[in-house]
C-alpha positions, 0 to 999 in steps of 0.5 A: 659968020667967021671964015672958019664956019664958012669954010666948014670947020665949025657948024655949031652956029648953023646947027643952033639956028636950024634947031631954033627954027625947027623948035619955032615951027614945032611951037607954031604947029602945036598952037594950031591944034589948040583953041580957047573958049571963054567960060562965059561963052560956053552956053553959046558953044553948047547951043550951037552944037545942039543945033548940029546934033543931040548933045548929052552931058553930065547932069546933077541928079541930087545926092551927089549923083550925076548922069549923062543926059540930053542938054540944050544949054550950059546951065544944065551941065555939071562941069564939076562932077564925080563919075556919072552913075553909068558911064558914056558906054551906054551910048556906044553899047546901049543897055538894051538894043534890038539887033534884028527883026524876024518874020516866020510867016513865009516859007523861008524865014526872013530877018532884017538887021536893025541899027539905031545910031543917031548923030550924037555929041557926048560932052565933058567926058572925063579921062577915065571914061575916055580910057574906057571907050578906048578899051571897048574900041579894041574889044569890038574891033576884034574879029568877029567885029561888032558892027553895031558898036563900030557904026554907032561909034562913028556917029558919036562926037566926043568932047573930053574934060580934064580933071584938075583935081580928084573927083573923090577918094574912090578914084584910082586914076593915077594908079592906071595912068588915066589922070592925063588925056591920052587921046580918044576924043575929038575935042578936049577941054581944060579949065585954066581959070577964066577960059578953057583951052581946047585941044583939037584931036580930029578932023571933025573937031577941027571943022567944028571949032573953025566953023564956030570961029573959036580963037587960037590959043596964045603962048600964055594960054599954053603956059597956063595949060602947062601949069595945070598939068604940072600941078597935077603931078603933085595932086595925083599920086599912086593911090595904093602905094604899089608899083603898078608894074608889079600888079601883073605878077601879084595877080599871077600869084594870087589865084588862090588868095584868101582875099577872094574868099573875103570879098566873096563872103560879102558880095551879094551878086547884084551886078552893080559893079559890072553894070557901072564899069566903063569896060565891062562888055558882056551881054546876053542875046534873046529872041522875043516872039510877038503875040502872032507867034510869027514875028519877033525881034532879037535883042542884046542886053547887058549881062554880068559875070557876077550873076550866079547863072552867068557861067552855067552851061548845058547840063547844069554845070556852073564853072563859077558857082561861088561868089568868091570865084566870080569876084576873082574873075572880075578883078582878073578881067581888069588887071590880068587878062587884058594886060596879057591880050591888049597890053593895058589895064581895063580898070580905068580908075573911075571908082564906080564899082566902089561907089555902087557896091552895096556890100562896100567892097572897095577896089583899092582896099582889095588891091592893097590886101592882095599886094600885102600877101606878096611882099 
């Protein structure tokens, strides 16, 4: 170091050294959060995990359909799959759930809350479904909090899986920014060729990989990860050619659009689109009385805003009697109302609603038609 630097005249040398040191420290810290798993060792990983808790993963069901089911080995898992028939939402919010048992036998009615929440790992969850779980977390954390959901969530270990390419042409994950991981998991797997890079995101995740003795990712592994992510910039593009920042304005002006009448004329009100949606959370509550007419249970079941009776109130008034109005409501519940309240889209881009629609109503085509009216 020159006398000028030592005397305090020019500190650029010291600044560069300090910057380099901080960069190296940051690099070492970032590598600590990444491990690797050779593909040939995936079966060992699954078997070890299944000894700790029940493991559910995507399983091929034929006809290019997949479903999350319990597995005990890697051979059962479809690591390349289009989004499953039902999203992993079904583990957080079961299609049918007992909320409480009641007994009217005594002088004073008695009831006891029920919660079925087994320890569970959901493996190979795509980023679109991770986004869906994050949306549900926000909804059910609002007051009055849904403790059945929140307590069950605490027992679920989430392992995400990156999509390095589109699952099929129905997806619109790039439009809503869900083609990259954005949290919501304990571990996250990315395929880099002969191995998986695993990002550790939580304390539970760290304890698991440390307990299994998984090796730390090297600089070369992280470079391969960067290459995968760089490739996705070109592979994943806005699927409808409309700036997503303009969608709120388009929906604000689209309440009376003829698009809703077009899709309403085709809709058969089956409710498929809402049942398979990762972020639809509407439910019905009903009491079931046993044959003794004294005891019974209160049960929660999924409901759908697409059913004709959904918006019917006492006196027979129906606020969304027309299918066009119900379809409009569904789209606004994805692209308008959640943005106003939660500042994020509740469409995750998974494409399930399009795949499952018996009337062939396509989400991307609907958005394009709506945007075309407001050019």
